[in-house]
BAMIFI-895826 format. One record per residue: residue number from 0; residue in three letters; x, y, z of N, C-alpha, C in turn. Coordinates in nm, 2 decimals. Layout:
<atoms>
  resi  resn     n.X     n.Y     n.Z    ca.X    ca.Y    ca.Z     c.X     c.Y     c.Z
   NUM   ALA       X       Y       Z       X       Y       Z       X       Y       Z
...
</atoms>
This chain:
<atoms>
  resi  resn     n.X     n.Y     n.Z    ca.X    ca.Y    ca.Z     c.X     c.Y     c.Z
     0   MET    0.10   -0.10    0.01    0.01    0.01    0.01    0.09    0.15   -0.02
     1   LYS    0.03    0.21   -0.06    0.12    0.35   -0.08    0.13    0.42    0.04
     2   LYS    0.21    0.50    0.08    0.21    0.57    0.18    0.16    0.70    0.13
     3   ASP    0.02    0.74    0.26   -0.03    0.85    0.23    0.01    1.00    0.26
     4   ARG    0.02    1.07    0.17    0.09    1.17    0.22   -0.03    1.30    0.23
     5   HIS   -0.13    1.26    0.22   -0.24    1.39    0.25   -0.25    1.42    0.41
     6   PHE   -0.20    1.32    0.51   -0.28    1.33    0.65   -0.20    1.44    0.70
     7   PRO   -0.03    1.44    0.66    0.00    1.55    0.72   -0.02    1.72    0.67
     8   TYR   -0.06    1.70    0.55   -0.12    1.85    0.54   -0.23    1.87    0.63
     9   PHE   -0.32    1.78    0.64   -0.50    1.81    0.73   -0.46    1.85    0.86
    10   LEU   -0.34    1.76    0.94   -0.33    1.81    1.09   -0.25    1.93    1.06
    11   LEU   -0.14    1.97    0.95   -0.10    2.14    0.99   -0.17    2.21    0.97
    12   MET   -0.26    2.21    0.83   -0.42    2.33    0.85   -0.50    2.29    1.01
    13   LEU   -0.54    2.22    1.02   -0.62    2.19    1.16   -0.50    2.28    1.24
    14   LEU   -0.42    2.27    1.27   -0.36    2.33    1.41   -0.35    2.47    1.38
    15   MET   -0.35    2.51    1.22   -0.33    2.66    1.23   -0.46    2.70    1.22
    16   MET   -0.57    2.67    1.17   -0.72    2.73    1.21   -0.71    2.71    1.37
    17   LEU   -0.70    2.58    1.46   -0.71    2.61    1.62   -0.68    2.72    1.67
    18   CYS   -0.52    2.74    1.61   -0.45    2.85    1.70   -0.48    2.99    1.65
    19   GLN   -0.55    3.01    1.56   -0.57    3.15    1.48   -0.71    3.17    1.55
    20   ALA   -0.78    3.05    1.55   -0.95    3.11    1.62   -0.91    3.12    1.75
    21   ARG   -0.82    3.06    1.85   -0.84    3.04    1.97   -0.75    3.23    1.98
    22   SER   -0.64    3.27    1.93   -0.64    3.38    1.95   -0.75    3.44    1.95
    23   THR   -0.83    3.44    1.82   -0.92    3.57    1.78   -1.02    3.62    1.91
    24   ALA   -1.09    3.44    1.95   -1.18    3.46    2.10   -1.15    3.48    2.16
    25   GLN   -1.02    3.50    2.18   -0.92    3.53    2.31   -0.92    3.71    2.34
    26   GLN   -0.90    3.73    2.22   -0.91    3.91    2.23   -1.03    3.94    2.20
    27   THR   -1.13    3.90    2.15   -1.23    3.91    2.18   -1.36    3.92    2.25
    28   GLY   -1.34    3.79    2.34   -1.39    3.73    2.46   -1.54    3.70    2.40
    29   PHE   -1.57    3.67    2.25   -1.67    3.60    2.20   -1.69    3.46    2.27
    30   ARG   -1.79    3.43    2.25   -1.85    3.28    2.27   -1.81    3.21    2.14
    31   GLU   -1.72    3.11    2.15   -1.70    3.02    2.04   -1.83    2.90    2.02
    32   ARG   -1.87    2.94    1.92   -2.00    2.82    1.84   -1.91    2.75    1.75
    33   PHE   -1.93    2.60    1.78   -1.88    2.46    1.68   -1.96    2.45    1.62
    34   THR   -1.96    2.37    1.48   -2.04    2.33    1.40   -2.02    2.20    1.30
    35   PHE   -2.04    2.09    1.32   -1.97    1.96    1.28   -2.08    1.92    1.19
    36   ASP   -2.02    1.90    1.05   -2.08    1.83    0.96   -2.06    1.70    0.90
    37   LEU   -2.17    1.58    0.87   -2.11    1.47    0.88   -2.21    1.46    0.70
    38   LEU   -2.12    1.46    0.61   -2.19    1.46    0.48   -2.20    1.33    0.41
    39   PHE   -2.30    1.26    0.30   -2.18    1.15    0.21   -2.24    1.22    0.08
    40   GLY   -2.11    1.22    0.01   -2.14    1.27   -0.15   -2.10    1.21   -0.24
    41   SER   -2.10    1.25   -0.37   -2.02    1.15   -0.52   -1.90    1.30   -0.54
    42   ARG   -1.85    1.23   -0.63   -1.70    1.35   -0.70   -1.71    1.30   -0.82
    43   SER   -1.67    1.39   -0.93   -1.64    1.35   -1.06   -1.57    1.41   -1.11
    44   PHE   -1.46    1.42   -1.19   -1.37    1.50   -1.27   -1.44    1.45   -1.41
    45   GLN   -1.36    1.56   -1.51   -1.39    1.58   -1.64   -1.30    1.63   -1.68
    46   ARG   -1.20    1.58   -1.78   -1.09    1.68   -1.84   -1.14    1.59   -2.00
    47   GLU   -1.10    1.69   -2.09   -1.14    1.68   -2.26   -1.00    1.63   -2.27
    48   SER   -1.01    1.51   -2.33   -0.89    1.41   -2.39   -0.82    1.49   -2.50
    49   LEU   -0.69    1.45   -2.53   -0.63    1.50   -2.64   -0.62    1.33   -2.73
    50   PRO   -0.61    1.43   -2.87   -0.58    1.29   -2.94   -0.41    1.24   -2.91
    51   GLU   -0.40    1.08   -2.91   -0.25    1.05   -2.86   -0.14    1.07   -2.98
    52   GLY   -0.04    1.18   -2.95    0.05    1.24   -3.04    0.17    1.17   -3.03
    53   ARG    0.30    1.24   -3.07    0.43    1.15   -3.05    0.47    1.19   -2.86
    54   ASP    0.42    1.27   -2.78    0.47    1.26   -2.65    0.33    1.25   -2.58
    55   LEU    0.36    1.18   -2.40    0.28    1.14   -2.38    0.22    1.22   -2.24
    56   ASP    0.06    1.24   -2.30    0.00    1.31   -2.21   -0.07    1.24   -2.06
    57   PHE   -0.04    1.28   -1.98   -0.05    1.20   -1.86   -0.16    1.24   -1.80
    58   LEU   -0.25    1.36   -1.85   -0.38    1.37   -1.84   -0.49    1.27   -1.90
    59   ASN   -0.43    1.25   -1.99   -0.51    1.12   -2.09   -0.54    0.99   -1.99
    60   PHE   -0.46    1.01   -1.94   -0.49    0.87   -1.82   -0.51    0.88   -1.67
    61   LEU   -0.60    1.01   -1.67   -0.66    1.03   -1.56   -0.78    0.93   -1.53
    62   GLU   -0.80    0.86   -1.39   -0.92    0.80   -1.38   -1.05    0.97   -1.33
    63   THR   -1.14    0.94   -1.41   -1.25    1.09   -1.39   -1.35    1.02   -1.27
    64   GLY   -1.38    0.91   -1.30   -1.47    0.85   -1.20   -1.64    0.98   -1.27
    65   THR   -1.66    0.97   -1.43   -1.79    1.03   -1.45   -1.86    0.97   -1.46
    66   GLY   -1.94    1.01   -1.46   -2.12    0.90   -1.48   -2.11    0.78   -1.37
    67   TRP   -2.17    0.69   -1.41   -2.18    0.60   -1.27   -2.06    0.53   -1.20
    68   ASP   -1.95    0.58   -1.27   -1.78    0.58   -1.18   -1.77    0.67   -1.11
    69   ALA   -1.86    0.76   -1.07   -1.80    0.86   -1.00   -1.79    0.82   -0.86
    70   SER   -1.69    0.84   -0.81   -1.65    0.84   -0.63   -1.69    0.92   -0.50
    71   GLN   -1.76    0.78   -0.42   -1.83    0.83   -0.31   -1.69    0.86   -0.26
    72   TYR   -1.78    1.00   -0.08   -1.70    1.03    0.00   -1.80    1.03    0.12
    73   LEU   -1.67    1.03    0.21   -1.77    1.06    0.35   -1.69    1.20    0.39
    74   ASP   -1.77    1.32    0.40   -1.73    1.42    0.42   -1.72    1.44    0.57
    75   LEU   -1.62    1.49    0.65   -1.63    1.53    0.78   -1.58    1.67    0.76
    76   GLY   -1.63    1.80    0.85   -1.63    1.87    0.84   -1.67    1.95    1.00
    77   PHE   -1.55    2.09    0.99   -1.59    2.11    1.10   -1.56    2.26    1.11
    78   SER   -1.61    2.35    1.17   -1.58    2.52    1.17   -1.62    2.59    1.35
    79   LEU   -1.55    2.66    1.33   -1.54    2.77    1.45   -1.55    2.90    1.46
    80   LYS   -1.65    2.97    1.50   -1.71    3.12    1.43   -1.69    3.12    1.61
    81   THR   -1.51    3.21    1.60   -1.48    3.32    1.71   -1.53    3.51    1.73
    82   THR   -1.58    3.46    1.65   -1.66    3.62    1.66   -1.83    3.61    1.57
    83   GLU   -1.85    3.76    1.58   -1.98    3.78    1.48   -1.91    3.77    1.36
    84   GLN   -1.79    3.84    1.32   -1.77    3.82    1.18   -1.69    3.66    1.15
    85   TRP   -1.62    3.63    1.25   -1.48    3.55    1.15   -1.52    3.38    1.22
    86   THR   -1.54    3.30    1.12   -1.56    3.17    1.13   -1.41    3.11    1.01
    87   PHE   -1.37    3.00    1.11   -1.25    2.90    1.00   -1.36    2.78    1.02
    88   SER   -1.28    2.73    0.93   -1.31    2.59    0.91   -1.22    2.47    0.83
    89   THR   -1.25    2.37    0.86   -1.17    2.26    0.79   -1.27    2.14    0.75
    90   ASP   -1.23    2.07    0.66   -1.30    1.95    0.61   -1.21    1.84    0.58
    91   LEU   -1.23    1.73    0.60   -1.14    1.61    0.54   -1.23    1.51    0.42
    92   LYS   -1.21    1.48    0.30   -1.29    1.39    0.24   -1.24    1.26    0.25
    93   LEU   -1.29    1.16    0.29   -1.26    1.01    0.31   -1.34    0.94    0.16
    94   MET   -1.24    0.91    0.06   -1.32    0.82   -0.04   -1.33    0.71   -0.03
    95   SER   -1.42    0.63   -0.12   -1.44    0.49   -0.07   -1.37    0.40    0.00
    96   ASP   -1.18    0.41   -0.02   -1.11    0.34    0.01   -1.07    0.39    0.11
    97   PHE   -1.16    0.49    0.21   -1.15    0.52    0.31   -0.97    0.62    0.33
    98   ARG   -0.97    0.63    0.24   -0.78    0.72    0.25   -0.82    0.84    0.18
    99   PRO   -0.79    0.97    0.25   -0.85    1.09    0.25   -0.80    1.15    0.08
   100   GLY   -0.93    1.20    0.01   -0.91    1.25   -0.11   -0.91    1.38   -0.13
   101   HIS   -0.96    1.47   -0.05   -0.97    1.63    0.00   -0.95    1.67    0.08
   102   LEU   -0.86    1.76    0.14   -0.88    1.83    0.25   -0.78    1.95    0.23
   103   GLY   -0.89    2.04    0.32   -0.93    2.20    0.26   -0.93    2.24    0.41
   104   ILE   -0.92    2.40    0.41   -0.90    2.49    0.52   -0.96    2.63    0.48
   105   SER   -1.03    2.67    0.54   -1.07    2.80    0.51   -1.09    2.91    0.62
   106   ALA   -1.11    3.06    0.57   -1.13    3.16    0.66   -1.24    3.23    0.61
   107   GLN   -1.32    3.27    0.69   -1.47    3.32    0.64   -1.48    3.50    0.71
   108   TYR   -1.49    3.57    0.66   -1.49    3.71    0.73   -1.68    3.75    0.65
   109   LYS   -1.74    3.79    0.73   -1.90    3.85    0.72   -1.89    4.00    0.78
   110   HIS   -1.93    4.07    0.69   -1.96    4.20    0.67   -2.04    4.25    0.78
   111   ARG   -2.03    4.33    0.88   -2.08    4.34    1.00   -2.27    4.43    0.95
   112   LYS   -2.27    4.51    0.89   -2.37    4.62    0.86   -2.41    4.53    0.69
   113   THR   -2.50    4.46    0.73   -2.59    4.44    0.62   -2.71    4.42    0.60
   114   PRO   -2.80    4.48    0.51   -2.98    4.52    0.56   -3.08    4.41    0.53
   115   GLY   -3.16    4.43    0.57   -3.24    4.26    0.60   -3.18    4.14    0.64
   116   ARG   -3.22    4.04    0.55   -3.16    3.90    0.62   -3.10    3.85    0.51
   117   PHE   -3.01    3.94    0.46   -2.91    3.92    0.36   -2.76    3.92    0.46
   118   VAL   -2.69    3.88    0.43   -2.54    3.90    0.49   -2.44    3.84    0.35
   119   VAL   -2.35    3.93    0.34   -2.22    3.93    0.27   -2.10    3.93    0.34
   120   GLY   -2.01    3.88    0.21   -1.90    3.84    0.31   -1.80    3.82    0.19
   121   VAL   -1.67    3.76    0.25   -1.56    3.70    0.12   -1.49    3.58    0.23
   122   ARG   -1.42    3.45    0.13   -1.42    3.36    0.21   -1.25    3.32    0.13
   123   ALA   -1.17    3.31    0.20   -1.03    3.26    0.17   -0.99    3.06    0.17
   124   ASP   -1.01    3.01    0.06   -0.96    2.88    0.12   -0.82    2.80    0.07
   125   PHE   -0.81    2.70    0.13   -0.67    2.68    0.07   -0.71    2.50    0.09
   126   ASN   -0.68    2.43   -0.04   -0.74    2.31   -0.05   -0.64    2.20   -0.14
   127   VAL   -0.59    2.06   -0.11   -0.55    2.02   -0.13   -0.61    1.89   -0.18
   128   CYS   -0.60    1.84   -0.27   -0.69    1.73   -0.40   -0.64    1.64   -0.45
   129   LYS   -0.69    1.50   -0.41   -0.61    1.37   -0.44   -0.70    1.34   -0.60
   130   LEU   -0.56    1.31   -0.75   -0.66    1.26   -0.81   -0.52    1.11   -0.88
   131   THR   -0.58    1.03   -0.96   -0.54    0.91   -1.00   -0.49    0.90   -1.15
   132   ILE   -0.36    0.87   -1.18   -0.33    0.84   -1.31   -0.32    0.73   -1.34
   133   ASN   -0.36    0.65   -1.38   -0.40    0.49   -1.39   -0.31    0.46   -1.56
   134   GLN   -0.21    0.37   -1.55   -0.18    0.27   -1.67   -0.14    0.41   -1.77
   135   PHE   -0.02    0.48   -1.76    0.01    0.56   -1.84    0.11    0.50   -1.93
   136   ASN    0.15    0.38   -1.89    0.28    0.27   -1.95    0.21    0.23   -2.06
   137   GLN    0.09    0.26   -2.12    0.03    0.18   -2.21    0.04    0.31   -2.40
   138   PHE    0.09    0.41   -2.30    0.13    0.49   -2.41    0.24    0.45   -2.49
   139   HIS    0.31    0.39   -2.42    0.43    0.29   -2.47    0.43    0.17   -2.54
   140   VAL    0.32    0.04   -2.47    0.32   -0.03   -2.50    0.25    0.02   -2.66
   141   ARG    0.14    0.11   -2.65    0.08    0.06   -2.79    0.17    0.18   -2.91
   142   ASN    0.32    0.25   -2.86    0.37    0.32   -2.96    0.52    0.32   -3.00
   143   ASP    0.55    0.20   -2.88    0.70    0.16   -2.91    0.72    0.06   -2.95
   144   SER    0.69    0.02   -3.05    0.74   -0.12   -3.14    0.89   -0.16   -3.15
   145   GLY    0.91   -0.28   -3.09    1.01   -0.33   -3.11    1.08   -0.32   -3.01
   146   PHE    1.06   -0.27   -2.91    1.05   -0.27   -2.77    0.97   -0.34   -2.61
   147   TYR    1.02   -0.41   -2.55    0.90   -0.45   -2.43    0.91   -0.32   -2.41
   148   ALA    0.80   -0.30   -2.39    0.80   -0.15   -2.36    0.77   -0.11   -2.19
   149   ASP    0.74   -0.21   -2.12    0.77   -0.17   -1.93    0.85   -0.26   -1.87
   150   LEU    0.97   -0.27   -1.84    0.97   -0.42   -1.78    0.90   -0.41   -1.66
   151   ASN    0.88   -0.28   -1.58    0.75   -0.30   -1.47    0.67   -0.37   -1.50
   152   THR    0.62   -0.49   -1.43    0.52   -0.61   -1.45    0.41   -0.53   -1.38
   153   ASN    0.42   -0.41   -1.25    0.30   -0.44   -1.16    0.21   -0.32   -1.23
   154   TYR    0.06   -0.30   -1.17   -0.02   -0.19   -1.25    0.05   -0.10   -1.19
   155   ARG    0.06    0.04   -1.29    0.11    0.16   -1.27    0.00    0.27   -1.25
   156   GLN    0.01    0.30   -1.09   -0.08    0.39   -1.06   -0.03    0.54   -1.00
   157   VAL   -0.04    0.63   -1.04    0.04    0.76   -0.96   -0.09    0.82   -0.90
   158   ASP   -0.02    0.89   -0.81   -0.11    0.97   -0.71   -0.08    1.10   -0.77
   159   LEU   -0.16    1.20   -0.79   -0.16    1.33   -0.86   -0.23    1.39   -0.79
   160   THR   -0.11    1.50   -0.70   -0.18    1.61   -0.60   -0.18    1.73   -0.64
   161   ASP   -0.35    1.80   -0.60   -0.39    1.95   -0.67   -0.40    2.03   -0.56
   162   MET   -0.30    2.10   -0.55   -0.31    2.23   -0.48   -0.38    2.34   -0.51
   163   SER   -0.48    2.41   -0.43   -0.52    2.53   -0.50   -0.56    2.62   -0.36
   164   LEU   -0.58    2.76   -0.42   -0.58    2.86   -0.32   -0.65    2.97   -0.37
   165   GLY   -0.75    3.00   -0.33   -0.88    3.08   -0.39   -0.94    3.18   -0.27
   166   ILE   -1.03    3.27   -0.37   -1.09    3.33   -0.25   -1.23    3.38   -0.35
   167   SER   -1.35    3.37   -0.26   -1.51    3.40   -0.30   -1.57    3.49   -0.21
   168   PRO   -1.62    3.57   -0.28   -1.76    3.63   -0.22   -1.83    3.60   -0.22
   169   PHE   -1.90    3.55   -0.10   -2.06    3.51   -0.10   -2.16    3.58   -0.01
   170   ILE   -2.30    3.55   -0.08   -2.44    3.65    0.00   -2.47    3.52    0.06
   171   GLU   -2.57    3.53    0.16   -2.63    3.41    0.26   -2.78    3.53    0.29
   172   MET   -2.84    3.40    0.26   -2.99    3.46    0.28   -3.06    3.35    0.47
   173   ASN   -3.11    3.43    0.52   -3.09    3.36    0.63   -3.25    3.37    0.67
   174   PRO   -3.40    3.30    0.62   -3.48    3.34    0.64   -3.57    3.19    0.69
   175   ARG   -3.56    3.28    0.86   -3.61    3.12    1.00   -3.54    3.06    0.93
   176   ARG   -3.56    2.93    0.98   -3.53    2.76    0.96   -3.40    2.77    0.84
   177   PHE   -3.43    2.84    0.76   -3.37    2.77    0.61   -3.23    2.89    0.60
   178   HIS   -3.15    2.81    0.54   -2.97    2.94    0.52   -2.96    2.87    0.39
   179   LEU   -2.91    2.97    0.34   -2.91    2.92    0.22   -2.75    3.03    0.16
   180   LYS   -2.63    2.97    0.12   -2.49    3.05    0.09   -2.47    3.03   -0.07
   181   LEU   -2.46    3.10   -0.13   -2.39    3.14   -0.26   -2.27    3.19   -0.29
   182   SER   -2.15    3.12   -0.29   -2.04    3.17   -0.33   -1.97    3.16   -0.47
   183   PRO   -1.95    3.26   -0.54   -1.87    3.25   -0.69   -1.71    3.28   -0.62
   184   GLY   -1.63    3.21   -0.72   -1.49    3.23   -0.66   -1.41    3.19   -0.82
   185   ALA   -1.27    3.28   -0.74   -1.16    3.24   -0.85   -1.07    3.23   -0.76
   186   GLY   -0.94    3.15   -0.81   -0.81    3.08   -0.76   -0.71    3.09   -0.88
   187   VAL   -0.63    2.99   -0.83   -0.48    2.92   -0.87   -0.47    2.77   -0.85
   188   ASN   -0.48    2.67   -0.91   -0.41    2.57   -0.87   -0.28    2.52   -0.97
   189   LEU   -0.26    2.39   -0.91   -0.13    2.33   -0.97   -0.13    2.22   -0.88
   190   PHE   -0.03    2.12   -0.96    0.00    2.01   -0.96    0.15    1.98   -0.85
   191   LEU    0.10    1.89   -0.75    0.23    1.92   -0.72    0.33    1.79   -0.81
   192   PRO    0.47    1.78   -0.87    0.58    1.75   -0.90    0.59    1.61   -0.88
   193   PHE    0.60    1.52   -0.97    0.64    1.36   -0.94    0.73    1.32   -1.01
   194   ARG    0.79    1.17   -1.00    0.84    1.13   -1.09    0.84    1.01   -1.14
   195   GLU    0.83    0.97   -1.25    0.86    0.82   -1.29    0.94    0.72   -1.38
   196   THR    0.92    0.64   -1.37    1.05    0.59   -1.50    1.02    0.48   -1.54
   197   ILE    1.04    0.42   -1.66    1.02    0.33   -1.77    1.14    0.27   -1.82
   198   VAL    1.14    0.15   -1.77    1.28    0.06   -1.82    1.27    0.01   -1.95
   199   GLN    1.32   -0.02   -2.06    1.26   -0.10   -2.18    1.35   -0.22   -2.20
   200   LYS    1.35   -0.30   -2.31    1.44   -0.37   -2.35    1.40   -0.43   -2.50
   201   GLU    1.49   -0.37   -2.60    1.47   -0.40   -2.72    1.43   -0.59   -2.76
   202   THR    1.34   -0.61   -2.83    1.29   -0.71   -2.87    1.45   -0.79   -2.94
   203   GLY    1.47   -0.93   -2.90    1.58   -0.97   -2.98    1.69   -0.92   -2.95
   204   SER    1.75   -0.88   -2.88    1.88   -0.81   -2.86    1.90   -0.74   -2.67
   205   ASN    2.02   -0.75   -2.65    1.99   -0.70   -2.48    2.00   -0.51   -2.48
   206   LEU    2.02   -0.46   -2.59    1.96   -0.35   -2.57    1.87   -0.26   -2.44
   207   LYS    1.91   -0.20   -2.35    1.78   -0.13   -2.26    1.79    0.02   -2.27
   208   ARG    1.64    0.05   -2.25    1.64    0.21   -2.23    1.54    0.25   -2.13
   209   GLU    1.60    0.35   -2.03    1.53    0.43   -1.98    1.48    0.57   -2.00
   210   ILE    1.34    0.56   -1.97    1.27    0.71   -1.99    1.25    0.78   -1.87
   211   ARG    1.29    0.87   -1.85    1.25    0.88   -1.68    1.20    1.06   -1.71
   212   TYR    1.05    1.10   -1.65    0.97    1.17   -1.63    0.95    1.25   -1.52
   213   ASN    1.01    1.39   -1.51    1.00    1.48   -1.40    0.90    1.58   -1.41
   214   THR    0.77    1.56   -1.37    0.67    1.68   -1.41    0.73    1.76   -1.35
   215   HIS    0.61    1.90   -1.37    0.65    2.04   -1.33    0.46    2.06   -1.30
   216   ALA    0.50    2.19   -1.24    0.34    2.18   -1.13    0.27    2.26   -1.24
   217   GLY    0.29    2.28   -1.31    0.16    2.33   -1.45    0.04    2.45   -1.36
   218   PRO    0.09    2.58   -1.33   -0.01    2.63   -1.27   -0.10    2.65   -1.36
   219   ALA   -0.26    2.74   -1.29   -0.34    2.77   -1.39   -0.44    2.84   -1.30
   220   LEU   -0.54    2.92   -1.37   -0.61    2.95   -1.30   -0.77    2.89   -1.30
   221   PHE   -0.84    2.94   -1.19   -1.00    2.85   -1.21   -1.11    2.95   -1.14
   222   VAL   -1.19    2.90   -1.21   -1.36    2.93   -1.13   -1.40    2.84   -1.09
   223   ALA   -1.49    2.87   -0.98   -1.57    2.77   -0.91   -1.71    2.86   -0.84
   224   ALA   -1.78    2.78   -0.82   -1.89    2.81   -0.75   -1.94    2.72   -0.70
   225   ASP   -1.97    2.72   -0.50   -2.03    2.67   -0.42   -2.18    2.70   -0.36
   226   LEU   -2.26    2.62   -0.36   -2.38    2.62   -0.31   -2.40    2.57   -0.18
   227   THR   -2.45    2.56   -0.08   -2.46    2.51    0.04   -2.63    2.57    0.08
   228   VAL   -2.68    2.45    0.12   -2.85    2.52    0.14   -2.82    2.41    0.31
   229   ARG   -2.88    2.46    0.40   -2.92    2.42    0.56   -3.06    2.47    0.58
   230   TYR   -3.09    2.36    0.66   -3.25    2.34    0.71   -3.24    2.30    0.86
   231   ASP   -3.26    2.40    0.95   -3.26    2.36    1.09   -3.39    2.28    1.15
   232   LEU   -3.36    2.15    1.16   -3.49    2.09    1.25   -3.48    2.14    1.39
   233   VAL   -3.35    2.14    1.43   -3.41    2.22    1.59   -3.30    2.33    1.58
   234   GLN   -3.38    2.43    1.66   -3.33    2.54    1.61   -3.32    2.60    1.81
   235   SER   -3.18    2.65    1.87   -3.24    2.74    2.04   -3.09    2.83    2.00
   236   GLU   -3.09    2.92    2.14   -2.97    2.97    2.15   -2.82    2.90    2.13
   237   ASN   -2.84    2.73    2.21   -2.75    2.69    2.19   -2.72    2.58    2.17
   238   LEU   -2.83    2.54    2.09   -2.79    2.42    1.99   -2.87    2.43    1.83
   239   SER   -2.85    2.39    1.73   -2.84    2.38    1.57   -2.85    2.23    1.57
   240   LEU   -2.94    2.19    1.47   -2.97    2.07    1.42   -3.03    2.08    1.31
   241   GLY   -2.96    1.99    1.21   -3.03    2.03    1.06   -2.99    1.95    0.95
   242   LEU   -3.00    1.95    0.80   -3.04    1.87    0.70   -2.92    1.99    0.63
   243   MET   -2.86    1.91    0.53   -2.75    2.01    0.45   -2.71    1.92    0.33
   244   LEU   -2.73    2.03    0.24   -2.71    1.98    0.14   -2.60    2.08    0.03
   245   GLN   -2.52    2.05   -0.02   -2.36    2.12   -0.07   -2.33    2.03   -0.20
   246   ALA   -2.31    2.17   -0.27   -2.27    2.11   -0.47   -2.15    2.23   -0.50
   247   VAL   -2.07    2.18   -0.55   -1.96    2.29   -0.58   -1.89    2.25   -0.71
   248   GLN   -1.93    2.30   -0.82   -1.86    2.31   -0.95   -1.71    2.40   -0.95
   249   LEU   -1.65    2.34   -1.03   -1.49    2.41   -1.05   -1.46    2.37   -1.23
   250   PHE   -1.42    2.45   -1.25   -1.37    2.52   -1.40   -1.26    2.57   -1.38
   251   SER   -1.14    2.50   -1.51   -1.07    2.54   -1.51   -0.98    2.48   -1.67
   252   ARG   -0.82    2.50   -1.70   -0.80    2.47   -1.83   -0.66    2.42   -1.79
   253   ARG   -0.63    2.31   -1.80   -0.48    2.26   -1.75   -0.40    2.16   -1.83
   254   ALA   -0.30    2.15   -1.79   -0.18    2.07   -1.85   -0.08    2.03   -1.72
   255   LEU   -0.03    1.93   -1.74    0.08    1.89   -1.72    0.22    1.84   -1.78
   256   PRO    0.27    1.99   -1.79    0.42    1.97   -1.83    0.51    1.88   -1.77
   257   TYR    0.65    1.85   -1.85    0.75    1.74   -1.76    0.86    1.78   -1.89
   258   THR    0.94    1.69   -1.81    1.08    1.69   -1.86    1.10    1.59   -1.89
   259   ARG    1.13    1.49   -2.00    1.19    1.35   -2.01    1.29    1.32   -2.08
   260   SER    1.38    1.28   -2.02    1.52    1.21   -2.00    1.52    1.06   -2.07
   261   ILE    1.58    1.06   -2.16    1.57    0.94   -2.23    1.77    0.85   -2.23
   262   ASP    1.75    0.71   -2.18    1.91    0.70   -2.19    1.87    0.56   -2.26
   263   SER    2.03    0.50   -2.35    2.00    0.37   -2.39    2.17    0.39   -2.36
   264   TRP    2.18    0.21   -2.33    2.31    0.18   -2.28    2.35    0.23   -2.17
   265   THR    2.37    0.37   -2.19    2.47    0.42   -2.06    2.40    0.56   -2.05
   266   TYR    2.47    0.65   -1.91    2.41    0.72   -1.89    2.50    0.87   -1.95
   267   GLU    2.57    0.81   -2.02    2.66    0.95   -2.07    2.60    1.00   -2.19
   268   ASN    2.50    0.98   -2.24    2.45    1.08   -2.37    2.29    1.08   -2.37
   269   THR    2.26    1.16   -2.27    2.09    1.19   -2.21    2.05    1.27   -2.31
   270   VAL    1.94    1.22   -2.33    1.86    1.30   -2.48    1.76    1.35   -2.37
   271   HIS    1.75    1.53   -2.35    1.61    1.52   -2.29    1.56    1.64   -2.35
   272   LYS    1.44    1.68   -2.32    1.35    1.77   -2.39    1.23    1.79   -2.32
   273   ASN    1.18    1.90   -2.31    1.09    1.95   -2.20    0.97    1.97   -2.29
   274   ILE    0.84    1.88   -2.25    0.77    1.88   -2.31    0.59    1.96   -2.28
   275   SER    0.51    2.04   -2.34    0.43    2.09   -2.27    0.28    2.07   -2.32
   276   PRO    0.22    1.99   -2.30    0.08    1.94   -2.38    0.00    2.01   -2.37
   277   GLU   -0.09    2.05   -2.46   -0.19    2.12   -2.46   -0.28    2.18   -2.39
   278   LYS   -0.32    2.23   -2.32   -0.39    2.28   -2.23   -0.54    2.27   -2.28
   279   THR   -0.64    2.17   -2.15   -0.81    2.16   -2.24   -0.87    2.18   -2.11
   280   TRP   -0.99    2.18   -2.14   -1.09    2.22   -1.99   -1.08    2.09   -1.89
   281   PHE   -1.10    2.12   -1.79   -1.06    2.04   -1.66   -1.19    2.10   -1.58
   282   SER   -1.27    1.98   -1.50   -1.38    2.05   -1.39   -1.39    1.93   -1.32
   283   ARG   -1.43    1.97   -1.23   -1.47    1.90   -1.07   -1.59    1.93   -1.01
   284   ARG   -1.67    1.82   -1.00   -1.83    1.80   -0.96   -1.82    1.73   -0.84
   285   ASP   -1.89    1.83   -0.71   -1.90    1.75   -0.59   -2.05    1.75   -0.56
   286   LEU   -2.12    1.66   -0.50   -2.29    1.68   -0.46   -2.30    1.62   -0.32
   287   SER   -2.30    1.66   -0.23   -2.32    1.62   -0.11   -2.47    1.63   -0.02
   288   LEU   -2.48    1.51    0.10   -2.59    1.57    0.14   -2.53    1.47    0.30
   289   GLY   -2.62    1.57    0.36   -2.60    1.50    0.51   -2.63    1.59    0.66
   290   VAL   -2.62    1.57    0.79   -2.65    1.65    0.89   -2.52    1.76    0.95
   291   TYR   -2.59    1.87    1.05   -2.51    1.89    1.08   -2.56    1.93    1.23
   292   ILE   -2.47    1.95    1.31   -2.50    2.02    1.41   -2.40    2.14    1.50
   293   GLY   -2.45    2.23    1.51   -2.38    2.30    1.58   -2.43    2.33    1.75
   294   LEU   -2.36    2.36    1.79   -2.35    2.43    1.97   -2.26    2.57    1.99
</atoms>
């Protein structure tokens, strides 16, 4: 089993949130309010595939989870309101294999003077999301004639980590027990680099060839929209309990550039090439439903 690299991010983000929230609460003397969310949801990715050319495009081998293959998850969310204006939140999405698939932290500020039942504000988000690249070596199986395309007989799977930083203005409506929040936003995302190696052997000879891939971050701008609906089944000064629906949609144009290094026989005559596949549309959709409790 591969070592999961996402959990330390979650612990670090949770520690940062709690320290900042505690400091803010102590300075203002405000009674802290906690909210815990438990949601079940479905996530799918869509990425416009490019025609296969002379160079490998890793994103053509994304496990997108579209349609009936969408990935299910359990979402654990925690929010801490430290003043009337400031709320700090974090959430952890556990996928169907119980591995973290998404870690997030956010800081939200509500404008103090908003007329009527409307509330406006702004939210900053930092997210770490996991995608999976499967069997990218099939590119070499189809295109490298005259060679055993990959001497590694294991199933080729790469965890691709997508990090994003965004900012979102929002508007809230709170008529009695019903709460609705709409939050369009934008930001920048990037892939954490990884390395992969393909070792090949020429058919009928002892010639070996090694192909090394070193990917680059490939930063890109994104736009997103977040809709959250809550309905209070129980509502009092010290307790709120209810149902929650959340939908998130993200759009971006992405590519995964890399440097390819090829060695035949020895490492003395390495051939390097920087490759930048064409950017195409990439989207992520989350839909979840569950319960929340506020104290």
